[in-house]
N, C-alpha and C positions, 0 to 999 in steps of 0.2 A: 508182329508175326515175322519170322525169319523167311528168307527166300526159300529155304529148304521146306518149310511147312506150306508154302503156297502151291506146291505141286506134289503129286503123289509119286514117290520114288519107284513104285511098282509098275506104273504105266509107261509105256513107250511113248516118246514124243510124237504127237500127231502132226504137228506143223512146226514151222520155224520158231514161233513164239514159245511153244512148249520146250523145244530144244534149247532155246536161249535161256529160259528159266532153269532148265536142268543144268546147263553149263554154269550159270551163276551160283547155283547151290553147290556145285562141285568145287568151284574156286573158293567159296566160303569155307567148305569143309576141309579142303586141302590146306588152307592157311592155318586153321585151328589145329589140324593134325600135325603140321610142321612144328608148331609151337609145342605140342605134346611130345613129339619126337625129341626136340631139343631139351625139353624139361627132363624127360627120361634119361637122356644121355648125361645130363648134369647130376642127376640123382645117382646114376651108375658110377660116376667118377668121384662122387662125394662133394660136389660143389653145390651147396644148398642156399647160399646167401644171395644168389643172383637168379632172376627169373628169365624165362625164355625170350621175352620181348627185349630185355636188356642185353642178353647174350647176342641176339640177332643184330641189335643196334651196334654192338662192338664189332661184330663180324663185318657189317656193312661199312663202317667207318674205316676199318683197316689202318693203313699207314697215313691216311689223310688228316689234315688239321682243318676243322670246319667250324662255322658258327651254328647255333641252334637253328636259325632260319634255313641254312643250307641243307640241313638234314632232310627236310621235306622236299625241297626243290631238287635235290640230287637223287631222291628216291631211297635214301638210307633208312627212313623212318616213316611209317604210315599212320601211326597212332595219334591221338589227340593230346596226350599228356607227356609231351617230349620234355618239358621243363622239369617235371617231377623225376622222370627217369634219368636225365642228365645229372640232377642234383644228387640222387641216390648213388649213381656210378662214381661221381666225384667223392662223395662222403666215404664210400667203401674202398676207394683207392684204385679204381679201374680206369679213371680218366683224370688228366690234368685239365685245368681251365685257367685262362688268363684273359684279361681285358685286351681288346684290340688297341694298338697304339694309335691308329688313325681315327676310329670311331669308338670312343670310350664306353658307349652304351652297349656295344656288342662284345660278346664273350666267345673266344675261340676254344675249342676242345680238341684233345688228341688222346690216344690211348697211353696208359702207363705200361710198364712191363707186365703187371698183373692183368691189365686189359688185353694185352697182346697174347698172354697165355690162354685166356678165355677164347679169344678169337681163334687160336690154333685148335682148341678142342672142337669148336664148331666147324672149322675148315676140315679137320680130320674126319668128322662125322659125315660131312657132305662128300668128301672123297670116297669114303666107304660106300655111301649110297650110290654114287655115280658108277663105281665098279660093280656093285650088286645089280643095278638096273641093266647095265650092259652085259655083264657076265651071265645073268640068268635069262637073258633074251627078252626082258620086259620092254626095253626100248633100245633101238639102235640110233646112230647119229642122225639119220635122215628123219626118223620119227620125232626125235627131240627137236630138231630144227623146224619141223612142220608145226609142232605145238608152240614153240617160241614165236615163230612168225605169226601164227594166228593170234596169240595172246597180245603181241605188240600191236596188231591191227585193232584189237578191241581197246587196248590202252589209248591208242591214238584217237579212236572214235570217242571214247569217254572224255578225254582231255579236250577235244574239240567241242563237246557238248557244254562243258564248263565254261570254256572261253567265249563261245559264240552265241549260246542260247540265253544265258542268264545275264 
């Protein structure tokens, strides 16, 4: 059962626990919605061979050269099938890969020009969103800063749970 189904979206949170579950469901929905928005943008511009997860991965890598392991530790990729997506991106010509000179078991990846072009599409999309959110009065800088600060606190709490409880 998803977090979303664990609570009734129609009822107002009665206590902190209900509010927490509501926030978790919202984070889950927002992530899925972000992927849908990226997918729709790529359909709009006629790029159909790449999926939203792969496009977001290219955006997050940017100008960096990283190993597959660093993708998760740096927060560039949150999924479980990173090897599959990297392999597909290399095969489709969006990324270069080469063995590390120091540790031959490790492979370093970086964007090709084709990958940088995809990154730019996502970057332009996010720039339009930022302008729209601010321009329509949906969020101002202080509201965005407050949301980000709160989410970083939750991230830190969850990271501590993984490190210290298990």
